[in-house]
C-alpha positions, 0 to 999 in steps of 0.5 A, spaced: 500 500 500 505 504 501 509 503 495 502 504 491 501 511 494 509 513 493 508 511 486 502 515 485 505 521 488 511 520 483 507 519 477 503 525 479 510 530 480 513 527 474 513 532 468 510 537 473 515 543 470 512 550 471 515 554 466 519 560 468 516 567 468 521 572 466 515 578 467 514 575 474 521 576 476 521 583 473 515 585 477 519 583 483 525 587 482 521 593 480 517 592 486 522 593 491 524 599 495 530 602 492 526 606 487 527 614 486 523 619 490 525 626 491 531 627 494 535 633 498 541 631 494 542 639 492 544 640 499 550 636 498 552 638 491 550 643 486 546 640 480 549 639 474 546 637 467 551 631 465 557 627 466 564 629 465 569 623 464 572 620 467 567 619 472 567 615 479 562 610 480 560 607 486 556 600 486 551 598 491 549 591 491 542 591 494 541 585 499 533 586 499 530 579 497 522 580 495 518 578 500 514 573 496 520 570 493 519 562 494 526 560 496 529 566 498 537 566 499 541 567 505 545 572 502 544 574 495 551 577 493 558 574 495 565 576 495 566 573 488 560 576 485 562 583 487 569 582 484 566 580 478 562 586 477 567 591 480 572 587 475 569 591 469 573 597 472 579 595 468 576 596 461 573 602 463 579 605 466 583 603 460 579 607 455 579 613 460 571 613 462 572 612 469 577 614 474 575 609 479 569 604 481 568 602 488 563 598 492 559 602 497 560 599 504 554 598 509 557 603 514 556 609 509 548 607 508 545 606 514 538 606 511 538 602 504 533 607 501 534 611 495 535 618 498 540 615 503 544 612 497 545 618 493 547 623 499 552 618 501 555 617 494 555 625 494 559 625 500 564 621 497 565 625 491 562 620 487 559 622 480 554 616 479 552 610 483 550 603 480 544 600 484 544 592 483 539 588 485 538 581 484 532 576 484 531 568 483 526 563 481 527 555 482 523 550 479 524 543 482 521 536 479 522 529 478 523 526 471 521 519 469 527 515 472 524 517 479 520 511 478 526 507 481 526 511 487 521 506 489 526 501 490 529 505 495 536 504 493 534 508 487 533 514 491 541 514 493 543 513 486 538 515 480 539 522 478 531 523 477 530 530 481 531 536 478 532 544 480 532 549 474 534 556 477 533 563 473 536 569 476 535 576 474 540 582 475 537 589 474 542 595 475 541 602 474 546 607 473 544 614 476 547 621 476 549 623 483 548 630 482 542 631 478 539 624 480 538 622 472 538 615 470 543 614 465 542 607 463 539 600 466 542 593 464 538 587 465 540 580 464 538 573 466 542 567 467 540 559 468 542 554 472 541 547 472 542 541 478 540 534 477 541 529 483 538 523 486 533 525 491 536 522 497 542 527 496 538 533 495 543 537 500 544 544 497 541 543 490 537 549 490 542 554 492 547 551 487 542 551 482 541 559 484 549 560 484 550 557 477 544 561 474 547 568 478 554 566 475 551 566 468 547 572 469 553 576 472 557 574 466 552 577 461 551 583 466 559 585 466 559 585 458 553 589 457 555 594 463 561 595 460 558 596 453 553 601 455 557 605 460 562 606 454 556 608 449 555 614 454 562 617 452 561 615 445 567 610 445 
Protein backbone atom coordinates (compact mmCIF):
# COMPACT_ATOMS: atom_id res chain seq x y z
CA UNK A 1 0.00 0.00 0.00
CA UNK A 2 2.79 2.43 0.93
CA UNK A 3 4.52 1.74 -2.35
CA UNK A 4 1.30 2.41 -4.25
CA UNK A 5 0.92 5.76 -2.53
CA UNK A 6 4.54 6.67 -3.24
CA UNK A 7 4.12 5.57 -6.85
CA UNK A 8 1.06 7.77 -7.22
CA UNK A 9 2.89 10.80 -5.79
CA UNK A 10 5.92 10.33 -8.02
CA UNK A 11 3.81 9.84 -11.14
CA UNK A 12 1.86 12.97 -10.26
CA UNK A 13 5.02 15.06 -9.88
CA UNK A 14 6.84 13.70 -12.92
CA UNK A 15 6.73 16.26 -15.65
CA UNK A 16 5.13 18.92 -13.49
CA UNK A 17 7.61 21.54 -14.60
CA UNK A 18 6.48 25.12 -14.12
CA UNK A 19 7.66 27.47 -16.85
CA UNK A 20 9.82 30.41 -15.81
CA UNK A 21 8.02 33.71 -15.93
CA UNK A 22 10.57 36.46 -16.54
CA UNK A 23 7.79 39.01 -16.19
CA UNK A 24 7.23 37.90 -12.60
CA UNK A 25 10.91 38.37 -11.75
CA UNK A 26 10.81 41.78 -13.39
CA UNK A 27 7.85 42.83 -11.25
CA UNK A 28 9.61 41.60 -8.11
CA UNK A 29 12.62 43.78 -8.83
CA UNK A 30 10.55 46.79 -9.81
CA UNK A 31 8.54 46.47 -6.62
CA UNK A 32 11.48 46.81 -4.24
CA UNK A 33 12.05 49.91 -2.13
CA UNK A 34 15.22 51.22 -3.80
CA UNK A 35 13.23 53.44 -6.14
CA UNK A 36 13.76 57.08 -6.92
CA UNK A 37 11.99 59.65 -4.76
CA UNK A 38 12.50 63.38 -4.37
CA UNK A 39 15.88 63.87 -2.71
CA UNK A 40 17.75 66.53 -0.77
CA UNK A 41 20.87 65.89 -2.83
CA UNK A 42 21.10 69.59 -3.76
CA UNK A 43 22.03 70.23 -0.15
CA UNK A 44 25.30 68.38 -0.76
CA UNK A 45 26.26 69.42 -4.28
CA UNK A 46 25.08 71.86 -6.92
CA UNK A 47 23.00 70.31 -9.74
CA UNK A 48 24.98 69.60 -12.91
CA UNK A 49 23.43 68.63 -16.26
CA UNK A 50 25.86 65.94 -17.43
CA UNK A 51 28.72 63.61 -16.60
CA UNK A 52 32.28 64.86 -17.01
CA UNK A 53 34.60 61.98 -17.86
CA UNK A 54 36.48 60.30 -16.33
CA UNK A 55 33.91 59.64 -13.62
CA UNK A 56 33.98 57.98 -10.23
CA UNK A 57 31.36 55.26 -9.81
CA UNK A 58 30.06 53.87 -6.53
CA UNK A 59 28.44 50.44 -6.64
CA UNK A 60 25.74 49.43 -4.18
CA UNK A 61 24.73 45.76 -4.03
CA UNK A 62 21.19 45.65 -2.70
CA UNK A 63 20.62 42.96 -0.08
CA UNK A 64 16.86 43.16 -0.34
CA UNK A 65 15.02 39.92 -1.05
CA UNK A 66 11.46 40.23 -2.32
CA UNK A 67 9.11 39.19 0.47
CA UNK A 68 7.21 36.93 -1.90
CA UNK A 69 10.28 35.11 -3.23
CA UNK A 70 9.65 31.39 -2.83
CA UNK A 71 13.23 30.39 -1.95
CA UNK A 72 14.97 33.50 -0.53
CA UNK A 73 18.74 33.28 -0.29
CA UNK A 74 20.58 33.89 2.95
CA UNK A 75 22.97 36.22 1.12
CA UNK A 76 22.34 37.49 -2.39
CA UNK A 77 25.82 38.75 -3.19
CA UNK A 78 29.07 37.16 -2.03
CA UNK A 79 32.62 38.48 -2.32
CA UNK A 80 33.19 36.67 -5.62
CA UNK A 81 30.08 38.25 -7.16
CA UNK A 82 31.22 41.73 -6.13
CA UNK A 83 34.72 41.20 -7.52
CA UNK A 84 33.17 40.06 -10.78
CA UNK A 85 31.19 43.28 -11.19
CA UNK A 86 33.99 45.56 -9.98
CA UNK A 87 36.40 43.96 -12.46
CA UNK A 88 34.61 45.97 -15.15
CA UNK A 89 36.67 48.92 -13.90
CA UNK A 90 39.83 47.65 -15.62
CA UNK A 91 38.48 48.07 -19.14
CA UNK A 92 36.72 51.35 -18.35
CA UNK A 93 39.85 52.85 -16.75
CA UNK A 94 42.00 51.91 -19.73
CA UNK A 95 39.62 53.84 -22.00
CA UNK A 96 39.65 56.88 -19.74
CA UNK A 97 35.95 56.59 -18.94
CA UNK A 98 36.21 56.19 -15.17
CA UNK A 99 38.71 57.31 -12.59
CA UNK A 100 37.62 54.62 -10.16
CA UNK A 101 34.89 52.19 -9.19
CA UNK A 102 34.29 51.16 -5.59
CA UNK A 103 31.75 49.26 -3.53
CA UNK A 104 29.71 51.46 -1.22
CA UNK A 105 30.11 49.84 2.22
CA UNK A 106 27.14 49.39 4.52
CA UNK A 107 28.71 51.79 7.02
CA UNK A 108 28.12 54.62 4.55
CA UNK A 109 24.49 53.63 4.09
CA UNK A 110 22.78 53.33 7.49
CA UNK A 111 19.39 53.14 5.77
CA UNK A 112 19.39 51.44 2.34
CA UNK A 113 16.87 53.77 0.72
CA UNK A 114 17.38 55.81 -2.43
CA UNK A 115 17.80 59.19 -0.76
CA UNK A 116 20.39 57.89 1.72
CA UNK A 117 22.36 56.19 -1.04
CA UNK A 118 22.52 59.32 -3.15
CA UNK A 119 23.59 61.54 -0.27
CA UNK A 120 26.24 59.06 0.88
CA UNK A 121 27.61 58.87 -2.67
CA UNK A 122 27.73 62.67 -2.94
CA UNK A 123 29.65 62.95 0.31
CA UNK A 124 32.28 60.58 -1.12
CA UNK A 125 32.76 62.72 -4.22
CA UNK A 126 31.08 60.10 -6.40
CA UNK A 127 29.83 61.13 -9.85
CA UNK A 128 27.46 58.22 -10.45
CA UNK A 129 26.06 55.37 -8.42
CA UNK A 130 25.26 51.92 -9.78
CA UNK A 131 22.49 50.22 -7.80
CA UNK A 132 22.41 46.47 -8.40
CA UNK A 133 19.51 44.23 -7.43
CA UNK A 134 19.00 40.51 -7.97
CA UNK A 135 16.15 38.03 -7.74
CA UNK A 136 15.89 34.30 -8.38
CA UNK A 137 13.27 31.67 -9.08
CA UNK A 138 13.72 27.91 -8.74
CA UNK A 139 11.64 25.14 -10.29
CA UNK A 140 12.09 21.63 -8.85
CA UNK A 141 10.62 18.48 -10.36
CA UNK A 142 11.07 14.74 -10.91
CA UNK A 143 11.84 13.10 -14.25
CA UNK A 144 10.73 9.58 -15.32
CA UNK A 145 13.84 7.99 -13.76
CA UNK A 146 12.48 8.94 -10.35
CA UNK A 147 10.15 5.94 -10.54
CA UNK A 148 13.24 3.97 -9.44
CA UNK A 149 13.09 5.77 -6.08
CA UNK A 150 10.59 3.07 -5.12
CA UNK A 151 13.50 0.64 -4.90
CA UNK A 152 14.90 2.72 -2.01
CA UNK A 153 18.41 2.16 -3.35
CA UNK A 154 17.40 4.25 -6.31
CA UNK A 155 16.86 7.23 -4.01
CA UNK A 156 20.63 7.29 -3.48
CA UNK A 157 21.98 6.53 -6.95
CA UNK A 158 19.37 7.61 -9.53
CA UNK A 159 19.55 11.33 -10.53
CA UNK A 160 15.84 11.74 -11.04
CA UNK A 161 15.38 15.10 -9.28
CA UNK A 162 15.95 18.44 -10.95
CA UNK A 163 16.40 22.04 -9.79
CA UNK A 164 16.27 24.67 -12.54
CA UNK A 165 17.06 28.23 -11.46
CA UNK A 166 16.61 31.57 -13.17
CA UNK A 167 18.44 34.64 -11.84
CA UNK A 168 17.83 38.21 -12.99
CA UNK A 169 20.14 41.14 -12.34
CA UNK A 170 18.95 44.72 -12.63
CA UNK A 171 21.45 47.60 -12.49
CA UNK A 172 20.65 51.33 -12.65
CA UNK A 173 23.34 53.99 -13.10
CA UNK A 174 22.26 57.29 -11.53
CA UNK A 175 23.90 60.69 -11.82
CA UNK A 176 24.58 61.78 -8.25
CA UNK A 177 24.47 65.50 -8.98
CA UNK A 178 21.19 65.73 -10.85
CA UNK A 179 19.57 62.37 -9.96
CA UNK A 180 19.32 61.45 -13.64
CA UNK A 181 19.05 57.81 -14.68
CA UNK A 182 21.72 57.37 -17.36
CA UNK A 183 21.24 53.69 -18.09
CA UNK A 184 19.69 50.42 -16.99
CA UNK A 185 21.23 46.99 -17.52
CA UNK A 186 19.13 43.83 -17.16
CA UNK A 187 20.43 40.32 -17.66
CA UNK A 188 19.29 36.80 -16.86
CA UNK A 189 21.11 33.54 -16.20
CA UNK A 190 20.08 29.91 -15.94
CA UNK A 191 21.47 27.18 -13.67
CA UNK A 192 20.50 23.51 -13.53
CA UNK A 193 21.23 20.81 -10.96
CA UNK A 194 20.31 17.10 -11.23
CA UNK A 195 20.73 14.71 -8.29
CA UNK A 196 19.26 11.66 -6.52
CA UNK A 197 16.56 12.75 -4.11
CA UNK A 198 18.48 11.40 -1.10
CA UNK A 199 21.42 13.64 -2.00
CA UNK A 200 19.49 16.88 -2.28
CA UNK A 201 21.72 18.83 0.11
CA UNK A 202 22.27 22.36 -1.18
CA UNK A 203 20.81 21.65 -4.63
CA UNK A 204 18.52 24.68 -4.51
CA UNK A 205 21.30 27.13 -3.59
CA UNK A 206 23.71 25.51 -6.05
CA UNK A 207 21.28 25.96 -8.93
CA UNK A 208 20.80 29.61 -7.98
CA UNK A 209 24.57 30.14 -7.77
CA UNK A 210 25.04 28.73 -11.27
CA UNK A 211 22.27 30.95 -12.60
CA UNK A 212 23.71 34.00 -10.88
CA UNK A 213 27.20 33.35 -12.28
CA UNK A 214 25.70 33.06 -15.76
CA UNK A 215 23.80 36.34 -15.31
CA UNK A 216 26.89 38.11 -13.93
CA UNK A 217 28.98 37.25 -16.98
CA UNK A 218 26.38 38.84 -19.26
CA UNK A 219 25.85 41.75 -16.86
CA UNK A 220 29.52 42.72 -16.73
CA UNK A 221 29.87 42.62 -20.53
CA UNK A 222 26.76 44.70 -21.15
CA UNK A 223 27.60 47.13 -18.35
CA UNK A 224 30.98 47.91 -19.93
CA UNK A 225 29.42 48.45 -23.35
CA UNK A 226 26.63 50.67 -22.03
CA UNK A 227 28.93 52.87 -19.93
CA UNK A 228 31.31 53.27 -22.87
CA UNK A 229 28.37 54.35 -25.01
CA UNK A 230 27.74 57.25 -22.62
CA UNK A 231 31.01 58.75 -23.76
CA UNK A 232 30.59 57.57 -27.30
CA UNK A 233 33.66 55.32 -27.36
